Every structure is written in C-alpha cells, then in structure tokens.
N, C-alpha and C positions, 0 to 999 in steps of 0.2 A: 445285679449292681446295686452299691449301698445310695443311700440316700444322700450321701454326701458329694462321692461321685456322679449322680445324676444330677445334683446342682450346681457343679461344676462344669460339667458338659453341656448343660444350658445356659451357663453366662458365657461359655467358648462361643457356641452357636450363635447366641444372638450378639455378642462381641463383631462376629465374623460378620453377621449380617448387616449391623449398624457400621462398620468399616467399609464392606462391599456397598453400602446405599451412601458412605459419603465420598468414595472415591468415583462412583458413577455421576454423581451430584456437581462434582468439582470437575469432573472430567469432561461429562456433555457428551452429546452425538456427535458422529464425525462430521468433516463437511459436507459429505453427500449422502448423508441418511435421509434429509428430507426428500430423496426421490421414491424412497421406497422400495425401489424394483431389486428383483435377484442380482447381485453381484455374482461375477465370476473373473476368473482369471484369463489375462488377456488373450493364452492361445484358444480359449474356449467360447471368444465374442465371435462369432461367425457373421457379423455385418462386414468386418472390416479392421482396420488397425487403428486404432484412435492417438496412438501415440506418434511419433517421429515428426517428420517434415511434409511440408504439403505437397500435393503431386508435382506442384511446377519444380520442386527439388528431387524427385524419385530417383535422377540418374547422377545426383550429386556425390561426390565423393565424402569419405566422411568427415574430414575439415571442413569442409562446407555446410555438412547439415549441421556440423558441430558450432559453429559459428552462426548460424538461423537460432540452434536453440539456446545458444546463451545470451541472444536478444530476446527470445520469447521469455527468460527468466532474468533478464535484469540486471545478469552478471555488473556490468561494467560500473553503473550508478553509485552501487555501495563501496565498489572495490577501485574507486580511483578518486584522488584529491581536487579542487577546482585548480587546474593548470597543470596539475602532475599526470605522471605516464599512466597508459590507461593500465587496469587492473593490477596495479603495483601497491595498492592499499594506502592505509592513513587516514581514511576518512573516518571524522569522527563522529560520535553518536552521543548525544548529550540524555543520560539517565536520571531517573530522581535517586538515584545513588552513585552518581558518577559518571565519569568518560569512558567509550569504549570506540576503540579504533579495529577497522577493518583491516585485515591484513592482506599480504601481496601471495596473489594467485600468479603472479607470471612464472614460466618454468625457471625460474633463477634456483639453481640448486641449495643455496646458503640461505636466502633469506624467502625464497617462494616455493613454490611445490613442485621443483623440480625434481625431487628423488621421489616422490610420490608414485606408488604402484598402483594399479587398475582398482584393487581391493582397498589402497589406504583413500583413493578421490572416493569409493562409494560408499567408505566410513564416514567420512567427513559431510558429505551429501545426504545420504539417506540417516545416519543415527548420530552427528554430530561431534563424532569422534575424532579430532586429529591424528597424524603421522605416528606421534610419539604419545598417544593414547587421552592426551588431556582432552576435554571435554568443552566445546565449542557453546557459548552462548544463544540463547535461538535470536537474537539479533542477526544470527546467520538462519535463515528458515528454513532449517532444515525437516522442520514438522510438517512441512508444505511438499519440500523438496524429496521429501520421502517417497512421493506418489510417483516422479519420475522413472522410468525404466530404466533398468541398467544400461542398455543400448544406446537409449539418450544421454544417460549420465557421463559416459563412455565418450560419445560424440564430442559431447563439451571438452571432457579433458582432451579430447585429439586436438581440439581446437585450441584452448589456452595453451598448449605446447607445442603447436605452431607457432607462436607469438616471440618473438625478442627476449631474452631473460633481463629482467629488471632486478636490478643490486637496491631495494628499499626495504630498511630497517620501518617498521609501523611503530609510532610512540607506545611507550606501555600505558595499559589501562589505569586508570585512576578510581577506580569501583571501592565502595567503601567495605567492610566487614559488617555481614560476612558474604555480601555477594562477591568479594574477591576469591572467594574460595570454590575453583572449578570442580573440584572433588565432588561438590552439592550437586551439583548441574546432573549428575547421574540419576539420583534418584526424581530430579522433575523430568527428567528424559522418561525413566520407566515410565512415569503415568501418562505424560501427554506426548509421548513419540510413538505412532501405532507400529513403526517399523513396516510397512507395508509400501507393494508398489501398486498403482494404478490400476483397479477392477472396474470394467466397465459394467454398467447399467444394462442388462438385457432387455427392459422393459424401453429403453430409451433409444433414439436414432443413432446412426454413426456421428451425424453432424451435432446431436447434443452431448455425446461422450467426448468428440473430439474439444467442445467447449469448456467440458468440464476438466480437460485434461491441462487444457491451456490456464485456464483460470483459476485452477483449484493447485494444479502440482508448479508449472513451469512461472506463470506471472503471478502467483501466491496471492492473488487479489484481499484474501481475508486476513491478510497478514496486517496491512492499512486499514480496510473498512469492516473488521467486524471488531467489535469491543472483547475487551479480554478480561476474564474471572481475576478474583482475588490471587491466583498462582500467577497472574502475566502468561495465558493460555487462551487460546482462543475461546469465546463464546458463542459456539455456533447453536446456541437457543436464539440469537439475536443477530442471526449468519449477515454479515453483509450492512447491519443496522447502521452502519457509520462509527468513526472512533477518532481520539486524537492522536497524532501521529509524528513524532520528531517537530512537536509545535506547531504542526498544520490540523486542518480539521478534513478528515477523510470523509468526503459524503455519503448519505446512506446511498446505496444502490441495490438494494431490495426493490421489489415487484410493487413495493406499495405507490399507492398511484400519486398521495396529494405530496408525501416528506421524501420516497425513492425516485425510479426510473420508471413506475409502473405505466405512467402518462406520455412519455416519450417514445416516439415514432422509432422504429428499426432503424433509419436512415438517421434518426437524432442519435442515437447511438453509435453507429457505425461512424461519422464523423466526428464525435468529440472522441471517440479513441483513435481514428486515424488521423486527426490532425490537430487534435486537443480543442475543439469548439463546437459548437451546436448551437445554430440560431434560437433565439428565448431562451438558451439556459447557460452560457456563460463560455468562459474560457478556459482549461485548465492550468495551473499555477503550481509554483512549488514543488513537490515530490510526484504529483501526479504528473505535472508539464514535463517532468524529467523521465517520466515512465512511459508519454507516448513520444516523444524525442527519441529516445534510444531503445524503445521496444515497441509498443502497438505501429508507430507508425511503418515499422518497418516487417510487421506481419502481413502476409499474404491477404487477399480480400476473402478469401473462403474461409480463412480462418479469424478473421473479426468476425465474419457474418456467425460463425459458430459460437466465439464467446457470447454474442448477444444471444442466440437461441438459448444458451444456458441460463445467461442472467434473467430471461423473462419467466424462468420457471420457479427462483430462489423464493420461497414465502415472502410475503409481506410482511413489515417491521417497522413500524411508525416510529417517528422521531418525535417526541414530545415538544421539544424544544423546538423546533421548524415550524414555520406557521403553514397553513394548510393551502392556501394560497398564496401567490406571489405578487408582488406590488408591481402594477403598469408602470408605463413610461411617466417620471415626474413632470410636475408643471412646466412651462417653458421659461417664466419667469423666477430670473434668478432671485428675487424679492422674496421668494418663498422659501423661509429656512426650516431645516431638520429639528433645529438643537436651538438653545438660546443662548450658547456659548458663541460667541461672533468669531473666535478664533478656527473653529473649523469651516467654517466658509469663507474665512480668507484664506487659507491654506490653499481648500480647493478651487477657488478662483484663479490663486498666485499659482499652483502647480498641477493643476488636474483638468481643470475645464477645458482646456483647448484640446485633449485627447478625448477625453471623456462626452463631453457636452452637459449642458445644465438639464436636461431633460434622462441623462442615462444614455442614449442613442449616439453611439462616437460619430462625429462627423469625417473622420478618418480612415475608420477600418472595423469591421463589424468583431473583430478579434478585443476591442477597445471597449465592446457595450457592456454597460452593466445592469442594463433591465433584465429580468430573469433569471440571473444569475444567483445561485446558491449563496454565493458568500455576501452579498450584500442583503440578504434577506434572513443571517442568522445573527440572533440579537447578541451572542456571543464575543463577534466581532473579531475572530480569532484569524481568519485568515484575510480580511481587510485589513488587518494591522501589519502580518506579515508580507502582503504584498506590496505596501509602503515601505517597511522596513529594507525587503531584499530584493523588491522589484522582481521583474517576470521576464524569460528569454526566452521566446520562442523560434525553435528552428524550423518548424513546419507548422502552415504553409508556405511557400516559397516568397509570399509578400507579408507575413506574418511581421508584427511590430513588435518590438520590443520596449518595457517600461523599466526606467532607471531605477535603482534604490535609492530610497529618500531617507534612509536609518541616520544618517549623520549630518542631512541639511535641519533636520525637525527636533526638538525636544520630545520627550516620552509625553509630555503634557501634549504637547499641539498634537502629536499623532494621534493620541487619543481623542482630540477633541473632532480630530480631522475624520476618522474611522467613526463617531458618532453623528455627525454632519450627514455621513454620506449614507449609512446604513438608515437614519432618520429620512432621509429624501428619495433614496431610491428604495429603499425595503420596506416590509410590512409591519415588521415590530422594530420600537426604537431600542436602543442598545446602549448602555451605560459603561462602557469602558474606560479605565481609568489610566493614570501615567503608571502606578505600578505592575496592572495589568502588562503596558505594553515593554516594561523593563521586566518582566519574565518573560516574556515572548523574546525578547532580545538574548536573552539568556540559554533558551532552549534553541535556538538554532545558529547561534554566534560558535565557532571553535578557536 
C-alpha cells in the first residue's frame, strides 16, 4: 500500500472512530443499561412473563386486556382534548418551535386509525411511522413504546377498535422550519429509536422486570422525568433526574435520598402512585396528576408494587438546584412574612389560607397540605405558578378536593408575588419569580 493510501485509510479509520464516539456520546445508554445484567429474549426468560396484564386479568379477553394496557400506557390523556371525545385527538402540545396536535386514534376510517392493519399499528407504536409512511414526532413516545411487546400492542389496538369511531380532524401543526419537515425525523429515529422489544434482565426478579416493563415501556416515565440531550432525546446518564415538561417540572424520581425518592418509604411511593398523594411529600398536580388519575390509580396493586421495586434500583442523580432538606411547617403567626412584597401575602390571605392554612398544614384535607411538597421547595417556582394558573382537579381518592384556577383572577405580577410568598414561607430556599416568568408559563400551558 502506498504512503498516500495509508494516510487516506488512517484518516477514514479515525473519522469512523470519531463518528462512532460522537454517536455513543449523543445517544447514551439505554434506559435499563444501569442494571448491568444479561438481557434475553422474552421467550428465554424462565422466571415468568413480565409483560401482559396482571394475574387478576389472566382470563380476560383480548379487548379487556387491551383496555388495561391502554390505561397503563396513558393513551387517553394525550389523545383527548378537555371536554372532547375520548381518543379523538386534537390536544395541543406547545413546543419551543411551534404547536403540535395529537391525532385521532378512534377506529374512524377517514380521520382516525380505522384502516390500520396490525402491521400499520405496530409500525406507529414501535417505529414512529404512520400508515401513509410519514414519520411521527417523538411527542408520541415511540422510543419508549418500542419496548412494548407485539402481543400487548395489538391488544391495545383491539381495545381502540372496539370503541365507537369519532370523526374528528386534528388542527394543523404550526411547527417552524426545519421542524416541520417530517422526513428529517427518519434520521433522528435511526439515531435514537432502538426498535427492539422488552428484554428481561436475567439477574433480576420477575417483579423487578415487571416494574421495568411498566415504567419504561408502557408508562414511559422517562419521557417526563429524564432530562433531554441536545438532540431532544432522553439523556439516560441522568436517568429520572427530573426535567421540565409541558410547562411543568417533573421532579427527580431517582434513588437520590436528598432530592429524589430514595428517602421515601415503599408505602409513600405506593400511595403517591395510587392516589396522587403521600403524607409529608405533597400531592400530584398537572401532568402527573393526570397520569395518576387516568393510569396509575387504575393499575393492579401488584403492578404498583413492581414499579416501586424498579424505582428503588435506579441510580441516584442529584438535583443541584433543590434543597437537601425540606422546610418544616411554617410559623402559625401570619405576621411572619416570607417576602418583602406585600402583594403575595395579600393574595394568599384572600384566596389561599382558608384551604392551605398559615402553617402549610391544611385544615380541610391532607391533599391541600403544602408542607413537604417539592413544589414549594423549588426556588424556580414553576409548579407553584402552574397550580395557581391552572388549578388542580383530583379524581382520586373519593374525598379529594379540587383547587380552582386563578389565572384569570390575578395579574402576572400578582401571581409572581404570590409564588414568592408561598415559597418563602413554606419552602427552604427563597424564589425570585417575575411577572415575565409567569407570562411565559401561561404561554406554555394555554392552547
């Protein structure tokens, strides 16, 4: 080989190594890589089948199994507008580069998925490819759904096809260039969608694998709770370390004891997932509240325990902007103020204190208690502002209380002052929420 060819060959090899390293750095590890055990095909895992439905539904028919799995996958929340027909689509997702709308997944043949074959449905769920060949955007979490078994995906299809068809055309997306070029998603998909089904870890128990299947494939927890990299794919090097999603903060659910859920008891986690509240840790609101009401609260108890068993093993990731310890109950005297701006206290006294109390310990319901909640200990104030703007409506448990939205009752400046007062009084670190911050959060959650 001539000297010139050797140099060219060396350059090609170096370029290939650099490209492979760049891909590995950007793509990162898979969602269950942290476990380190040997993965095998589902048929080769001898401890049992971690997919499918719980034993209580072992004799259920295909549609009944699909209904359970669709709830576990939380399909309805994203494919239903407020006050609209279930699964008829049209829900808007505000992104930094425009608005994206969910599609109709009822069996209507003109505007829904009524013409989808089994393979068409699997292509959409596992690969992000529509029946017409167009690429789906990852707001549809196909990079998580890719781990759903074929049998479970087709059971979900059977359930959806059992519903009454609804004729409903979703509004047109308003994404800016180049994000409106669907064909470009093919490159993103090649990089970030493994297109593989769930493979059990032979070093782990059946319960752990069931929890992994529920958390990673069906419930797709990482889509909200794992931060994203520069390419907007999940950064599993900080798995479950918390992220901003749809204008809300999805908090750290790794095993970190200070800023995650490592110090929560199993019963705390079970309670939070089952009813959206854990004593001393707060109440679910926003997207997490919806996930509890429409998904987790409807899962079998053994499935909730399996998710908890899996969460316990996720490596700790610290959230550096959150306090290491949470604030205790606030002073009983209302004369002790958390901020110098008097507007915050005035709004709290007029609209909030009757339910939440001056100490943060609610006099009417544990679900309205502020003490111990991450939202009031987060100096960014994101979720406090969102709860004030949008309110919170809990469907579980039966005696749950609802908080009305106050977004139209107060100005951005007043809501900012209220958030700073609440966090200053009931949290550990002071916040400096501004009126422009509130205005931006309004934009992210309004349709």
